[in-house]
All heavy atoms as TSV, in Angstrom:
chain	resi	resn	atom	element	x	y	z
A	1	MET	N	N	119.978	87.109	108.653
A	1	MET	CA	C	119.176	88.196	108.085
A	1	MET	C	C	119.063	89.353	109.075
A	1	MET	O	O	118.960	89.104	110.262
A	1	MET	CB	C	117.809	87.721	107.716
A	1	MET	CG	C	117.711	86.777	106.533
A	1	MET	SD	S	118.154	87.640	105.083
A	1	MET	CE	C	117.817	86.435	103.899
A	2	MET	N	N	119.023	90.528	108.526
A	2	MET	CA	C	118.797	91.697	109.400
A	2	MET	C	C	117.756	92.590	108.797
A	2	MET	O	O	117.557	92.600	107.605
A	2	MET	CB	C	120.112	92.442	109.650
A	2	MET	CG	C	120.765	93.072	108.483
A	2	MET	SD	S	122.366	93.845	108.901
A	2	MET	CE	C	121.970	95.016	110.108
A	3	THR	N	N	117.035	93.299	109.665
A	3	THR	CA	C	115.940	94.157	109.235
A	3	THR	C	C	116.247	95.588	109.663
A	3	THR	O	O	116.571	95.826	110.822
A	3	THR	CB	C	114.594	93.719	109.872
A	3	THR	OG1	O	114.324	92.393	109.461
A	3	THR	CG2	C	113.477	94.628	109.368
A	4	THR	N	N	116.223	96.499	108.718
A	4	THR	CA	C	116.430	97.897	109.007
A	4	THR	C	C	115.129	98.614	108.772
A	4	THR	O	O	114.479	98.443	107.697
A	4	THR	CB	C	117.551	98.478	108.046
A	4	THR	OG1	O	118.709	97.694	108.170
A	4	THR	CG2	C	117.853	99.905	108.462
A	5	GLN	N	N	114.683	99.395	109.718
A	5	GLN	CA	C	113.390	100.100	109.675
A	5	GLN	C	C	113.552	101.559	109.328
A	5	GLN	O	O	114.529	102.245	109.787
A	5	GLN	CB	C	112.720	100.030	111.068
A	5	GLN	CG	C	112.421	98.628	111.597
A	5	GLN	CD	C	111.158	98.031	110.988
A	5	GLN	OE1	O	110.274	98.775	110.572
A	5	GLN	NE2	N	111.042	96.730	111.029
A	6	PHE	N	N	112.639	102.069	108.523
A	6	PHE	CA	C	112.656	103.500	108.174
A	6	PHE	C	C	111.215	104.001	108.322
A	6	PHE	O	O	110.223	103.309	108.155
A	6	PHE	CB	C	113.029	103.658	106.692
A	6	PHE	CG	C	114.416	103.179	106.379
A	6	PHE	CD1	C	114.656	101.839	106.048
A	6	PHE	CD2	C	115.504	104.035	106.440
A	6	PHE	CE1	C	115.919	101.337	105.748
A	6	PHE	CE2	C	116.806	103.568	106.144
A	6	PHE	CZ	C	117.000	102.273	105.829
A	7	GLN	N	N	111.110	105.284	108.576
A	7	GLN	CA	C	109.814	105.994	108.572
A	7	GLN	C	C	109.786	106.849	107.320
A	7	GLN	O	O	110.669	107.636	107.070
A	7	GLN	CB	C	109.669	106.901	109.834
A	7	GLN	CG	C	108.324	107.463	110.040
A	7	GLN	CD	C	107.247	106.406	110.418
A	7	GLN	OE1	O	107.575	105.465	111.126
A	7	GLN	NE2	N	106.116	106.607	109.925
A	8	VAL	N	N	108.694	106.661	106.529
A	8	VAL	CA	C	108.546	107.348	105.277
A	8	VAL	C	C	107.323	108.253	105.294
A	8	VAL	O	O	106.193	107.802	105.765
A	8	VAL	CB	C	108.411	106.302	104.123
A	8	VAL	CG1	C	108.200	106.973	102.812
A	8	VAL	CG2	C	109.646	105.426	104.121
A	9	THR	N	N	107.415	109.450	104.752
A	9	THR	CA	C	106.215	110.337	104.720
A	9	THR	C	C	105.683	110.405	103.259
A	9	THR	O	O	106.413	110.217	102.324
A	9	THR	CB	C	106.601	111.794	105.154
A	9	THR	OG1	O	107.573	112.292	104.271
A	9	THR	CG2	C	107.066	111.862	106.561
A	10	GLY	N	N	104.397	110.722	103.220
A	10	GLY	CA	C	103.771	110.941	101.922
A	10	GLY	C	C	102.962	109.799	101.310
A	10	GLY	O	O	102.236	110.001	100.368
A	11	MET	N	N	103.141	108.546	101.885
A	11	MET	CA	C	102.452	107.415	101.296
A	11	MET	C	C	100.990	107.458	101.764
A	11	MET	O	O	100.744	107.703	102.973
A	11	MET	CB	C	103.079	106.103	101.709
A	11	MET	CG	C	104.492	105.952	101.202
A	11	MET	SD	S	105.158	104.256	101.548
A	11	MET	CE	C	105.088	104.282	103.324
A	12	THR	N	N	100.046	107.275	100.825
A	12	THR	CA	C	98.606	107.293	101.170
A	12	THR	C	C	97.819	106.074	100.732
A	12	THR	O	O	96.634	105.991	101.038
A	12	THR	CB	C	97.966	108.578	100.595
A	12	THR	OG1	O	98.095	108.488	99.155
A	12	THR	CG2	C	98.561	109.777	101.136
A	13	CYS	N	N	98.470	105.158	99.976
A	13	CYS	CA	C	97.676	104.011	99.390
A	13	CYS	C	C	98.529	102.848	99.069
A	13	CYS	O	O	99.809	102.947	99.123
A	13	CYS	CB	C	96.856	104.490	98.188
A	13	CYS	SG	S	97.931	105.006	96.838
A	14	GLY	N	N	97.997	101.812	98.606
A	14	GLY	CA	C	98.690	100.622	98.171
A	14	GLY	C	C	99.613	100.867	96.957
A	14	GLY	O	O	100.660	100.224	96.896
A	15	HIS	N	N	99.170	101.722	96.083
A	15	HIS	CA	C	100.084	102.135	94.954
A	15	HIS	C	C	101.326	102.759	95.416
A	15	HIS	O	O	102.436	102.468	94.894
A	15	HIS	CB	C	99.319	103.060	93.987
A	15	HIS	CG	C	100.104	103.358	92.782
A	15	HIS	ND1	N	100.947	104.443	92.633
A	15	HIS	CD2	C	100.293	102.724	91.614
A	15	HIS	CE1	C	101.552	104.465	91.484
A	15	HIS	NE2	N	101.167	103.386	90.834
A	16	CYS	N	N	101.253	103.574	96.475
A	16	CYS	CA	C	102.368	104.223	97.069
A	16	CYS	C	C	103.370	103.137	97.580
A	16	CYS	O	O	104.613	103.196	97.383
A	16	CYS	CB	C	102.018	105.167	98.243
A	16	CYS	SG	S	100.934	106.475	97.797
A	17	GLU	N	N	102.791	102.164	98.289
A	17	GLU	CA	C	103.573	101.066	98.854
A	17	GLU	C	C	104.320	100.343	97.717
A	17	GLU	O	O	105.516	100.046	97.853
A	17	GLU	CB	C	102.679	100.068	99.565
A	17	GLU	CG	C	102.085	100.581	100.824
A	17	GLU	CD	C	101.100	99.591	101.481
A	17	GLU	OE1	O	100.915	98.488	100.900
A	17	GLU	OE2	O	100.506	99.917	102.516
A	18	MET	N	N	103.619	99.999	96.584
A	18	MET	CA	C	104.194	99.281	95.517
A	18	MET	C	C	105.330	100.068	94.926
A	18	MET	O	O	106.363	99.545	94.601
A	18	MET	CB	C	103.077	99.050	94.462
A	18	MET	CG	C	103.599	98.170	93.315
A	18	MET	SD	S	102.299	97.839	92.092
A	18	MET	CE	C	101.911	99.492	91.530
A	19	SER	N	N	105.195	101.415	94.785
A	19	SER	CA	C	106.221	102.218	94.199
A	19	SER	C	C	107.504	102.216	95.005
A	19	SER	O	O	108.604	102.004	94.535
A	19	SER	CB	C	105.728	103.673	94.033
A	19	SER	OG	O	104.679	103.777	93.102
A	20	VAL	N	N	107.334	102.339	96.296
A	20	VAL	CA	C	108.462	102.346	97.268
A	20	VAL	C	C	109.112	100.957	97.228
A	20	VAL	O	O	110.322	100.821	97.074
A	20	VAL	CB	C	108.063	102.697	98.641
A	20	VAL	CG1	C	109.174	102.426	99.657
A	20	VAL	CG2	C	107.643	104.141	98.704
A	21	ARG	N	N	108.314	99.934	97.278
A	21	ARG	CA	C	108.839	98.516	97.290
A	21	ARG	C	C	109.609	98.266	95.990
A	21	ARG	O	O	110.779	97.716	96.109
A	21	ARG	CB	C	107.671	97.533	97.350
A	21	ARG	CG	C	108.083	96.071	97.526
A	21	ARG	CD	C	106.919	95.101	97.614
A	21	ARG	NE	N	106.094	95.431	98.815
A	21	ARG	CZ	C	104.881	95.956	98.778
A	21	ARG	NH1	N	104.348	96.221	97.584
A	21	ARG	NH2	N	104.225	96.167	99.848
A	22	GLU	N	N	109.117	98.628	94.821
A	22	GLU	CA	C	109.852	98.372	93.586
A	22	GLU	C	C	111.196	99.074	93.555
A	22	GLU	O	O	112.192	98.504	93.113
A	22	GLU	CB	C	108.961	98.789	92.409
A	22	GLU	CG	C	107.756	97.867	92.172
A	22	GLU	CD	C	106.897	98.393	91.055
A	22	GLU	OE1	O	107.052	99.435	90.546
A	22	GLU	OE2	O	105.945	97.586	90.685
A	23	GLU	N	N	111.258	100.314	93.986
A	23	GLU	CA	C	112.494	101.014	93.989
A	23	GLU	C	C	113.525	100.476	94.954
A	23	GLU	O	O	114.694	100.310	94.606
A	23	GLU	CB	C	112.231	102.497	94.289
A	23	GLU	CG	C	111.535	103.261	93.179
A	23	GLU	CD	C	112.328	103.423	91.921
A	23	GLU	OE1	O	113.529	103.372	91.919
A	23	GLU	OE2	O	111.640	103.569	90.836
A	24	VAL	N	N	113.072	100.200	96.177
A	24	VAL	CA	C	113.987	99.715	97.178
A	24	VAL	C	C	114.550	98.288	96.920
A	24	VAL	O	O	115.706	98.011	97.123
A	24	VAL	CB	C	113.397	99.813	98.596
A	24	VAL	CG1	C	114.306	99.181	99.646
A	24	VAL	CG2	C	113.063	101.310	98.984
A	25	GLN	N	N	113.672	97.465	96.267
A	25	GLN	CA	C	114.118	96.107	95.941
A	25	GLN	C	C	115.234	96.090	94.927
A	25	GLN	O	O	115.925	95.084	94.807
A	25	GLN	CB	C	112.947	95.297	95.431
A	25	GLN	CG	C	112.004	94.827	96.529
A	25	GLN	CD	C	110.859	94.054	95.981
A	25	GLN	OE1	O	110.376	94.167	94.909
A	25	GLN	NE2	N	110.356	93.159	96.858
A	26	GLU	N	N	115.444	97.202	94.221
A	26	GLU	CA	C	116.519	97.296	93.176
A	26	GLU	C	C	117.902	97.490	93.816
A	26	GLU	O	O	118.900	97.352	93.141
A	26	GLU	CB	C	116.245	98.383	92.268
A	26	GLU	CG	C	114.962	98.192	91.347
A	26	GLU	CD	C	115.095	97.017	90.447
A	26	GLU	OE1	O	116.163	96.764	89.865
A	26	GLU	OE2	O	114.117	96.262	90.347
A	27	ILE	N	N	117.976	97.820	95.067
A	27	ILE	CA	C	119.236	98.110	95.798
A	27	ILE	C	C	119.959	96.741	95.959
A	27	ILE	O	O	119.391	95.822	96.515
A	27	ILE	CB	C	118.970	98.751	97.171
A	27	ILE	CG1	C	118.307	100.126	96.943
A	27	ILE	CG2	C	120.322	98.904	97.896
A	27	ILE	CD1	C	117.843	100.758	98.203
A	28	PRO	N	N	121.263	96.698	95.597
A	28	PRO	CA	C	122.020	95.445	95.782
A	28	PRO	C	C	122.078	95.018	97.228
A	28	PRO	O	O	122.184	95.882	98.118
A	28	PRO	CB	C	123.465	95.835	95.241
A	28	PRO	CG	C	123.221	96.960	94.327
A	28	PRO	CD	C	121.989	97.706	94.881
A	29	GLY	N	N	121.867	93.746	97.466
A	29	GLY	CA	C	121.911	93.248	98.896
A	29	GLY	C	C	120.562	93.195	99.568
A	29	GLY	O	O	120.434	92.562	100.624
A	30	VAL	N	N	119.575	93.828	99.012
A	30	VAL	CA	C	118.211	93.812	99.570
A	30	VAL	C	C	117.524	92.494	99.221
A	30	VAL	O	O	117.422	92.194	98.060
A	30	VAL	CB	C	117.362	95.009	99.233
A	30	VAL	CG1	C	115.931	94.855	99.612
A	30	VAL	CG2	C	117.975	96.300	99.714
A	31	ASP	N	N	117.092	91.735	100.205
A	31	ASP	CA	C	116.445	90.442	99.926
A	31	ASP	C	C	114.916	90.666	99.836
A	31	ASP	O	O	114.254	90.025	98.971
A	31	ASP	CB	C	116.684	89.458	101.089
A	31	ASP	CG	C	118.208	89.041	101.083
A	31	ASP	OD1	O	118.726	88.815	99.997
A	31	ASP	OD2	O	118.773	88.937	102.187
A	32	SER	N	N	114.311	91.460	100.689
A	32	SER	CA	C	112.877	91.673	100.573
A	32	SER	C	C	112.590	93.086	101.306
A	32	SER	O	O	113.361	93.592	102.081
A	32	SER	CB	C	112.060	90.613	101.230
A	32	SER	OG	O	112.289	90.500	102.614
A	33	VAL	N	N	111.335	93.548	101.037
A	33	VAL	CA	C	110.910	94.841	101.483
A	33	VAL	C	C	109.484	94.744	101.938
A	33	VAL	O	O	108.629	94.159	101.279
A	33	VAL	CB	C	111.027	95.920	100.361
A	33	VAL	CG1	C	110.513	97.265	100.854
A	33	VAL	CG2	C	112.399	95.993	99.811
A	34	GLU	N	N	109.230	95.312	103.140
A	34	GLU	CA	C	107.834	95.357	103.645
A	34	GLU	C	C	107.486	96.860	103.813
A	34	GLU	O	O	108.258	97.571	104.443
A	34	GLU	CB	C	107.741	94.604	104.972
A	34	GLU	CG	C	107.977	93.111	104.851
A	34	GLU	CD	C	108.073	92.439	106.224
A	34	GLU	OE1	O	107.780	93.086	107.260
A	34	GLU	OE2	O	108.428	91.257	106.225
A	35	VAL	N	N	106.339	97.289	103.291
A	35	VAL	CA	C	105.915	98.671	103.352
A	35	VAL	C	C	104.510	98.769	103.855
A	35	VAL	O	O	103.669	98.024	103.383
A	35	VAL	CB	C	106.066	99.357	101.964
A	35	VAL	CG1	C	105.784	100.830	102.025
A	35	VAL	CG2	C	107.406	99.081	101.307
A	36	SER	N	N	104.251	99.746	104.685
A	36	SER	CA	C	102.867	100.031	105.096
A	36	SER	C	C	102.595	101.534	105.022
A	36	SER	O	O	103.248	102.335	105.658
A	36	SER	CB	C	102.655	99.609	106.609
A	36	SER	OG	O	101.381	100.059	107.053
A	37	HIS	N	N	101.675	101.902	104.149
A	37	HIS	CA	C	101.300	103.303	104.063
A	37	HIS	C	C	100.603	103.768	105.207
A	37	HIS	O	O	100.634	104.965	105.586
A	37	HIS	CB	C	100.488	103.556	102.753
A	37	HIS	CG	C	99.077	103.085	102.793
A	37	HIS	ND1	N	98.718	101.845	102.511
A	37	HIS	CD2	C	97.948	103.776	103.092
A	37	HIS	CE1	C	97.436	101.696	102.623
A	37	HIS	NE2	N	96.929	102.841	103.011
A	38	GLN	N	N	99.876	102.886	105.922
A	38	GLN	CA	C	99.074	103.254	107.108
A	38	GLN	C	C	100.019	103.740	108.276
A	38	GLN	O	O	99.706	104.676	108.937
A	38	GLN	CB	C	98.198	102.092	107.549
A	38	GLN	CG	C	97.147	101.818	106.530
A	38	GLN	CD	C	96.651	100.374	106.569
A	38	GLN	OE1	O	97.373	99.475	106.888
A	38	GLN	NE2	N	95.370	100.203	106.212
A	39	SER	N	N	101.116	103.003	108.476
A	39	SER	CA	C	101.989	103.398	109.595
A	39	SER	C	C	103.143	104.194	109.088
A	39	SER	O	O	103.912	104.829	109.863
A	39	SER	CB	C	102.540	102.169	110.240
A	39	SER	OG	O	103.362	101.374	109.359
A	40	GLY	N	N	103.430	104.232	107.740
A	40	GLY	CA	C	104.561	104.947	107.163
A	40	GLY	C	C	105.842	104.185	107.399
A	40	GLY	O	O	106.889	104.753	107.229
A	41	ARG	N	N	105.759	102.877	107.686
A	41	ARG	CA	C	106.961	102.122	107.979
A	41	ARG	C	C	107.442	101.389	106.757
A	41	ARG	O	O	106.669	100.848	105.994
A	41	ARG	CB	C	106.674	101.071	109.098
A	41	ARG	CG	C	106.182	101.662	110.366
A	41	ARG	CD	C	107.223	102.459	111.088
A	41	ARG	NE	N	108.048	101.563	111.877
A	41	ARG	CZ	C	109.216	101.986	112.483
A	41	ARG	NH1	N	109.574	103.244	112.419
A	41	ARG	NH2	N	109.899	101.153	113.171
A	42	LEU	N	N	108.761	101.304	106.649
A	42	LEU	CA	C	109.431	100.602	105.601
A	42	LEU	C	C	110.441	99.694	106.275
A	42	LEU	O	O	111.240	100.194	107.101
A	42	LEU	CB	C	110.181	101.615	104.642
A	42	LEU	CG	C	111.216	101.010	103.774
A	42	LEU	CD1	C	110.658	99.971	102.718
A	42	LEU	CD2	C	111.940	102.149	103.024
A	43	ALA	N	N	110.404	98.436	106.063
A	43	ALA	CA	C	111.344	97.448	106.631
A	43	ALA	C	C	112.113	96.864	105.457
A	43	ALA	O	O	111.537	96.305	104.505
A	43	ALA	CB	C	110.599	96.393	107.341
A	44	VAL	N	N	113.467	96.928	105.543
A	44	VAL	CA	C	114.285	96.381	104.488
A	44	VAL	C	C	115.011	95.172	105.093
A	44	VAL	O	O	115.733	95.318	106.065
A	44	VAL	CB	C	115.304	97.475	104.015
A	44	VAL	CG1	C	116.259	96.836	102.940
A	44	VAL	CG2	C	114.574	98.725	103.517
A	45	ILE	N	N	114.819	94.066	104.521
A	45	ILE	CA	C	115.419	92.843	105.004
A	45	ILE	C	C	116.569	92.463	104.076
A	45	ILE	O	O	116.461	92.411	102.847
A	45	ILE	CB	C	114.466	91.674	104.984
A	45	ILE	CG1	C	113.259	91.979	105.992
A	45	ILE	CG2	C	115.102	90.331	105.422
A	45	ILE	CD1	C	112.102	92.607	105.410
A	46	SER	N	N	117.800	92.214	104.697
A	46	SER	CA	C	118.999	91.996	103.947
A	46	SER	C	C	119.895	91.066	104.652
A	46	SER	O	O	119.750	90.853	105.953
A	46	SER	CB	C	119.698	93.322	103.640
A	46	SER	OG	O	120.032	93.956	104.884
A	47	ALA	N	N	120.875	90.452	104.023
A	47	ALA	CA	C	121.820	89.566	104.660
A	47	ALA	C	C	122.839	90.343	105.536
A	47	ALA	O	O	123.321	89.864	106.491
A	47	ALA	CB	C	122.564	88.771	103.598
A	48	GLY	N	N	123.132	91.596	105.103
A	48	GLY	CA	C	124.109	92.446	105.797
A	48	GLY	C	C	123.569	93.828	105.936
A	48	GLY	O	O	122.412	94.100	105.584
A	49	PRO	N	N	124.424	94.715	106.422
A	49	PRO	CA	C	123.986	96.164	106.524
A	49	PRO	C	C	123.518	96.698	105.169
A	49	PRO	O	O	124.182	96.439	104.194
A	49	PRO	CB	C	125.285	96.862	107.070
A	49	PRO	CG	C	126.078	95.766	107.637
A	49	PRO	CD	C	125.793	94.536	106.864
A	50	VAL	N	N	122.533	97.498	105.231
A	50	VAL	CA	C	121.985	98.082	104.009
A	50	VAL	C	C	122.464	99.556	103.969
A	50	VAL	O	O	122.665	100.210	104.993
A	50	VAL	CB	C	120.459	97.956	104.020
A	50	VAL	CG1	C	119.779	98.845	105.110
A	50	VAL	CG2	C	119.896	98.443	102.595
A	51	ASP	N	N	122.724	100.037	102.765
A	51	ASP	CA	C	123.194	101.458	102.552
A	51	ASP	C	C	121.958	102.384	102.726
A	51	ASP	O	O	121.120	102.419	101.923
A	51	ASP	CB	C	123.756	101.556	101.150
A	51	ASP	CG	C	124.282	102.944	100.860
A	51	ASP	OD1	O	123.996	103.917	101.693
A	51	ASP	OD2	O	124.966	103.132	99.799
A	52	GLU	N	N	121.926	103.030	103.899
A	52	GLU	CA	C	120.761	103.843	104.229
A	52	GLU	C	C	120.636	105.048	103.258
A	52	GLU	O	O	119.535	105.446	102.938
A	52	GLU	CB	C	120.809	104.357	105.714
A	52	GLU	CG	C	120.680	103.196	106.654
A	52	GLU	CD	C	120.613	103.654	108.131
A	52	GLU	OE1	O	120.385	104.847	108.395
A	52	GLU	OE2	O	120.844	102.790	108.994
A	53	ALA	N	N	121.700	105.564	102.754
A	53	ALA	CA	C	121.597	106.651	101.777
A	53	ALA	C	C	120.962	106.084	100.464
A	53	ALA	O	O	120.115	106.793	99.840
A	53	ALA	CB	C	122.986	107.253	101.482
A	54	ALA	N	N	121.314	104.887	100.077
A	54	ALA	CA	C	120.713	104.284	98.847
A	54	ALA	C	C	119.216	104.094	99.070
A	54	ALA	O	O	118.411	104.289	98.160
A	54	ALA	CB	C	121.412	102.987	98.544
A	55	VAL	N	N	118.812	103.617	100.258
A	55	VAL	CA	C	117.394	103.416	100.573
A	55	VAL	C	C	116.661	104.830	100.496
A	55	VAL	O	O	115.598	104.883	99.852
A	55	VAL	CB	C	117.144	102.810	101.961
A	55	VAL	CG1	C	115.699	102.810	102.348
A	55	VAL	CG2	C	117.730	101.400	101.968
A	56	ALA	N	N	117.265	105.852	101.107
A	56	ALA	CA	C	116.646	107.151	101.005
A	56	ALA	C	C	116.474	107.661	99.649
A	56	ALA	O	O	115.477	108.221	99.212
A	56	ALA	CB	C	117.410	108.179	101.886
A	57	ALA	N	N	117.515	107.427	98.823
A	57	ALA	CA	C	117.451	107.851	97.430
A	57	ALA	C	C	116.390	107.091	96.611
A	57	ALA	O	O	115.696	107.700	95.772
A	57	ALA	CB	C	118.856	107.609	96.734
A	58	ALA	N	N	116.301	105.766	96.865
A	58	ALA	CA	C	115.268	104.957	96.221
A	58	ALA	C	C	113.857	105.438	96.629
A	58	ALA	O	O	112.988	105.483	95.738
A	58	ALA	CB	C	115.417	103.487	96.572
A	59	VAL	N	N	113.658	105.753	97.829
A	59	VAL	CA	C	112.342	106.252	98.334
A	59	VAL	C	C	112.039	107.608	97.681
A	59	VAL	O	O	110.897	107.858	97.180
A	59	VAL	CB	C	112.319	106.317	99.853
A	59	VAL	CG1	C	111.080	107.071	100.377
A	59	VAL	CG2	C	112.398	104.959	100.561
A	60	GLU	N	N	113.041	108.469	97.579
A	60	GLU	CA	C	112.816	109.741	96.923
A	60	GLU	C	C	112.531	109.526	95.447
A	60	GLU	O	O	111.696	110.254	94.901
A	60	GLU	CB	C	114.070	110.639	97.146
A	60	GLU	CG	C	114.188	111.183	98.498
A	60	GLU	CD	C	115.381	112.073	98.701
A	60	GLU	OE1	O	115.889	112.661	97.731
A	60	GLU	OE2	O	115.770	112.249	99.873
A	61	GLU	N	N	113.133	108.524	94.781
A	61	GLU	CA	C	112.872	108.294	93.396
A	61	GLU	C	C	111.410	107.882	93.208
A	61	GLU	O	O	110.791	108.155	92.216
A	61	GLU	CB	C	113.810	107.155	92.897
A	61	GLU	CG	C	113.673	106.793	91.477
A	61	GLU	CD	C	114.062	107.894	90.522
A	61	GLU	OE1	O	114.965	108.664	90.850
A	61	GLU	OE2	O	113.468	107.952	89.372
A	62	ALA	N	N	110.860	107.200	94.227
A	62	ALA	CA	C	109.449	106.805	94.158
A	62	ALA	C	C	108.513	108.002	94.447
A	62	ALA	O	O	107.299	107.846	94.290
A	62	ALA	CB	C	109.199	105.667	95.173
A	63	GLY	N	N	109.093	109.084	94.982
A	63	GLY	CA	C	108.245	110.259	95.216
A	63	GLY	C	C	107.946	110.571	96.690
A	63	GLY	O	O	107.065	111.369	96.980
A	64	TYR	N	N	108.676	109.859	97.618
A	64	TYR	CA	C	108.431	110.028	99.062
A	64	TYR	C	C	109.714	110.346	99.744
A	64	TYR	O	O	110.737	110.491	99.168
A	64	TYR	CB	C	107.764	108.742	99.561
A	64	TYR	CG	C	106.586	108.371	98.680
A	64	TYR	CD1	C	106.739	107.367	97.641
A	64	TYR	CD2	C	105.411	108.952	98.791
A	64	TYR	CE1	C	105.777	107.090	96.847
A	64	TYR	CE2	C	104.322	108.678	97.928
A	64	TYR	CZ	C	104.495	107.722	96.954
A	64	TYR	OH	O	103.464	107.461	96.123
A	65	GLN	N	N	109.645	110.502	101.066
A	65	GLN	CA	C	110.827	110.896	101.789
A	65	GLN	C	C	110.969	110.084	103.043
A	65	GLN	O	O	110.037	109.865	103.820
A	65	GLN	CB	C	110.705	112.393	102.141
A	65	GLN	CG	C	111.938	112.897	102.873
A	65	GLN	CD	C	111.835	114.393	103.192
A	65	GLN	OE1	O	110.795	114.993	102.955
A	65	GLN	NE2	N	112.888	114.978	103.617
A	66	VAL	N	N	112.236	109.625	103.340
A	66	VAL	CA	C	112.595	108.964	104.584
A	66	VAL	C	C	112.803	110.073	105.581
A	66	VAL	O	O	113.564	110.995	105.355
A	66	VAL	CB	C	113.856	108.134	104.349
A	66	VAL	CG1	C	114.349	107.595	105.758
A	66	VAL	CG2	C	113.639	106.958	103.494
A	67	VAL	N	N	112.128	109.948	106.717
A	67	VAL	CA	C	112.321	110.945	107.755
A	67	VAL	C	C	113.195	110.499	108.885
A	67	VAL	O	O	113.828	111.276	109.548
A	67	VAL	CB	C	110.937	111.496	108.274
A	67	VAL	CG1	C	110.247	112.365	107.290
A	67	VAL	CG2	C	110.066	110.400	108.782
A	68	THR	N	N	113.133	109.145	109.126
A	68	THR	CA	C	114.017	108.601	110.171
A	68	THR	C	C	114.378	107.140	109.820
A	68	THR	O	O	113.658	106.487	109.064
A	68	THR	CB	C	113.305	108.581	111.573
A	68	THR	OG1	O	112.195	107.739	111.484
A	68	THR	CG2	C	113.044	109.895	112.078
A	69	SER	N	N	115.469	106.666	110.411
A	69	SER	CA	C	115.806	105.235	110.315
A	69	SER	C	C	115.981	104.747	111.717
A	69	SER	O	O	116.303	105.533	112.612
A	69	SER	CB	C	116.988	105.026	109.408
A	69	SER	OG	O	118.077	105.704	109.998
A	70	ALA	N	N	115.748	103.468	111.908
A	70	ALA	CA	C	115.876	102.938	113.253
A	70	ALA	C	C	116.800	101.664	113.172
A	70	ALA	O	O	116.796	101.049	112.215
A	70	ALA	CB	C	114.522	102.565	113.818
């Protein structure tokens, strides 16, 4: 398993976390997602490399923006 970290702006509550989690979990190859609106962190757990552009698009679909990936 590998974890890819992202910094997301605009999340302010648990509902924001849920929206991001639901969108990112739809990406093929994603096993699980951890989101914190307090830190703005998004962790994507997958068996192999995750498509960072797909993650950014999913976050934008939820109404937020990826500012960095690590």
